[in-house]
N, C-alpha and C positions, 0 to 999 in steps of 0.2 A: 470732214471736208481736206481737199488736197490744194496744199501749196503748191503754185506752178512757177515755176524757173526759180526754185527757192533760194539758193544761196546768191543768187543776183540781188537779190530785196537786201539782203544786208551789205552795209558799206564798209568799206576795209579801213581800219584806223591806223596802219603802219605800212611802210612802203614796201613791196614784193614788185621783182622783176621777174616776167616771164621771158625767157629767149624762146624765139623764133626763127625756122631758117628761109629766107626770101632770097630767091636767085643766087643760091650758092652763097650765101654771106647770111653769119647770124649777126641776127640783129635783137634788141630787146625792147618790151615794152612795160609800161607802168601799169597794173592792175589798178581799177578804182572800187573794183566789185571782187566778191569772195565767188572761186571757181569752185566746182565739183573735182576735187583730188586732192586741195590742199589739208595738209593733217585739220588745222584750226577749223574749216568750213563749215562742219556741225557746229561747234562750240560758239561763233560768230554768229552765225542763224540765230540759236538758243537765245543769245542775248540779246538780238535785236528784238526778237518776239516776245521773248519773256519782259522786255521794258515796256514796250508798248502795252501788252497785258497791265502790268501792274500800274499802269498811270492812267491804265480804265478802270483802276475801282478791286481790279483781281488780287490774289493773295494766293503767294506759292509755299507749297508744302516744304519742310525743312526736312520733313523723313522722305520724300521723292520730288525731286526737283522738276518733274514732268508732271507734276498735278498742281492744276491750278482751278480757284473755285471763286464766285463772288456770292456773296449773301445778300439779297435785295424783296422787291416783291417777287421777282421769278429767280431763282437761286439759278447757276448753272455751275455746271465742274467741264473741267477739258483735262484730257488728258492727250501728251504733247509726244508724238513718237516720229522724231526729225522732221520730214513734210506732212504728216498725217495729223490733222484735230480729231479726236473723239471726243465731241458735246454732247453731255448730259442734264436734262432739266425739263420743268414742265413748259414751256415756250422760251425756245432756240433762235427762232424765227428772225426776231429783233437784233439779236447778236451776228447772228451772219450777214444782216447786213451792213451792220455796225465795222463789221472786221473787213468785209468787202471792199468798203472805201480806204483802206491803208493798204491791203495784200490782193494780189489777184489770186482768187481763189475758185477752187470747181467743187461745187457741191454736188455731193456724192450721194443725196439725201442717207436713207439709214445706212449703218455698217453693214456688212453683211460676212465680214472677215478682221481679224487684229490679230496680227503676227502671229498668222500661220493657224488663229481657231476660228473656227465659223459659229455666228452669229445667227440663230434662229430665231425671228420676232414672232411672239405669238399674241395673242388677245390679252394674256394676263401677265406679260412680262414677256421674259426670252431665257432662251437656255444655250449652253456654249458645248460643242463636241469639236473633234477633230476625226471623225468618220473618214473624212476626205482622204486625210493622212496614214489613217490607216491601210483603205483600201490602195493607196497608191504604195506604200511599202509592201505589201501582200503582189502586186502586179508587179513590182520591181526586183522583187527574192521570188517571185514564180512559186508561191506557195496559195494563192487564192483559189486551186480547186484541192486541196487539202481538206481531210476532214476537221471540222474545229471541235474544239475539247471544251469543256468545261470548265477546265482548270487551267493556269499555265503551266502548272508544277505537279507532279502527282507526291502527295506528303510524305514524309518520312521515306524516301528513297533513298538507299546508301549504297553507293558504287562500292566502297570497301570502308572497311573498318581503320586497315591498317592507314597512318599517313605520313609515314619516311619519304625522305626524297627518292631513295631505290625504288621504291613503289608507285611513287608519281611517274617516275621515268618512263617503268612499264606499263601504265596506265597511257600516256602521252603515245609513246610507242605502238600498244595493243587498238588505240582508236583512230589513228591516224593511217589504219591498214584499210579503214570503211568511209572513207572520207566522198569516194567515188560515188558510192550508193547505199548510204547511211539508210539504218533500217529503225522501227520504232525503240528498239532497243538500245541503240547506239544514241537516239536521240537523248533518251534517258539518262545514259550514263554522262553526257555531255552536259546534262540540266544539272546533275550533282556535282558536276566537277565547279561549277559555276561560284558553289558556296566554299570554295580553297580551303579544304581544311587542314591546310599545311600550315598557316599562319596564326591559326585560331584566334583571328579577328570577327568579333562579331557583328553585325548588321543590327543599325538601330533607325528609325522611322518614324512619323508623327503624321497627323493631319489635323486640318486647323479649318472649323466649320462655324459661319454665322446664321444665326436662322436656318438649321438644318442644313444648309448649303456650304459644298465643302469650296473654298477660297485658297488653298494652299497645301501642301504636301512635301516630303521628303524621306528619301531612303537613301541611307549611306552608308555603307562597310568603314567599320572607325579605323584610324591609322594608329591607335597605339593598342598596347594589349593591356586588358583587364582581369585582375585576380579572381575578382568576384564579381557575382552578375548584379548586386544591388549596385556596382559601381560603374557598371555599364549603364544602367540605367539610371542612374544620379544623372550622368553625364548628357545623357538622352533628354532628361528633364532641362536641361539649361540650354539644350538646344533648341527642344519647343518652346519655353520661354521667352527666348531671343525673338524667334518670329514672329511670338504674339505680340509681345510688347512693342514692336515696330509695327505690324498690323493696326494694335490697338490708336498706338499714336496717330496713324492717318485717319482711321475711320473716325477718332472723336475731334479730332484736327477741323477735317473739313466740314464735320457736323453732317455727316450720313443719315446718321437717326437722330430722336429726338431728345434721348437721354443716354449718356455715358455709358458704354458697354462695360460689364464686370466679366475677366476672362474668369473660367474654370478649366483648371488641367487637373486632367486625369490619368492615371498610371496604374499598372496592374502589377506592379513591384514595391510590397510592402515596405519593404527595407530601405528602398530609395525614398520611398514619402516621408518616411520617421526620418532619413537623413536629412532630408532639404526641409524639413520642419522643427527640427528639433536647436539646442542651443548649440551653441558653438565651442560651448567651454564643456557640455558634457560628451562632445562627438571628436574633437580634437585629436584627440590618439588614434581615431582610428581613420582619419582623414588627414592627419597634417602631411602626407606625401603627395597629396593630390595638389596640384597647379589651384592658385587663389580663383583663377578666373571662373571656375566651373562653381563655385561658391555663390554665382550671381543670383542663382535661384533661391538663396533662403532669405534674400533681401524685401522681394515681391510680396509674400504673403505676408512677412512681418510688417508692413510700410503699408499692406492693404490693397496692394495693387492687382493679386490674383490669385484666387484660390486655388489649393489643393486638394486634392481627393483619391483613397484608393478603390479601384473597383476589380473585382475578381476578373481572370483571364477571360473566361467566357463571355464578357462583356465587353471584351476591348475589341472595338471596333479598327483598330490601326496594324493589327498582327500582319494584313495581308502586304502589309509593305516589307516585314521584315521576315517574312517565311512561307513554307506553301502550306495552303490549306486545302481542306477538303471544298465538295463545292457546296454544303449546307452553311457552312461557316462564311466562305465566301460574301455567297448570294447574302446573307443577311450584313455582312460589312457592307458591302456596296448600295445595299439598301438603305443602311443606316444615313450613307452620304448621298443619299439621294440623285446615284449612279446608274440605280435600276430601280424599275418601278416594282411595287409593293404586291403586286398581285402574279409576277411572274416568277414561273415555280424553276425555270431551266436557264442557264443565260443562254444557250442557243437551241432552236427547234431546226434542227437539216428539213432542205427542201429539195422538190425532186431537181434532180441535176446537180446537186452541191457534191453529192459521192460520184468521182469517177476511178475506175478501176485500170 
């Protein structure tokens, strides 16, 4: 549902004057309502709406203040984004009529998009995608007629084994000569430069799934230097655990499931897993140089809030966020996250007219 004249619904609690020019004379008017453009317009509107929701027996999530829910015979969940309300529940028509008595609302029926994500309503649920955004980007950068590839990057492609600045300077100079009409080899070279071998910083990533559905993911280049791989994985475990804890708090608090979720954190580096599970007294010498904030991961399994388990690299389905993978491994990872149908053997089947010379 969409709120009409959103900010005009919220009363202004302080005196704010707005200057206007009329007949070449500057005059001031006193604002009684919040106007779009005021720095605190969104905040005042949020407080006004949340106050009404709370008086209507709704609870506000501490971990995400834009999420509200009400548990009764017909539970309702609401997600707020400025003037847009996404309402979920088995019977929401009564609530729509209730909120229309206090706010001028436009009923958009079913949500078909949310923050740039397309919502496809199915008979047994719904699916989310950004296909329209990908097509828009392809048209914007004039690549929609190029031959699609099964993988974003060719695995193990190395432009050069040298990482000194002089050689890097030559690479930039050499590649810049082909900016006008780059070919396939030049694209491959640029792709490898994205790994930035100069600073030797690693890339970590994680995915979080609930009932085999991907709900969160992250891929980020490390900002600090790590001397050993298990230290890098140890910090990546901490990042994944923080995000998982936040999501678990939301899901359990708003009671989306009948029972509390018990998260299982998988990692393919045995050294990092052992480091997170071992007693601090036995690993202090190895980790005393590390910041205390990274040891947050140790408290979770100790308190029974999360399980940690080591898995072989061949079973790590988040690797596509940290490195280039071959076609077979990439398809397996996408199928694991329900991003690709199980019976699909190729990421793309060229159609007639796809290839243009």
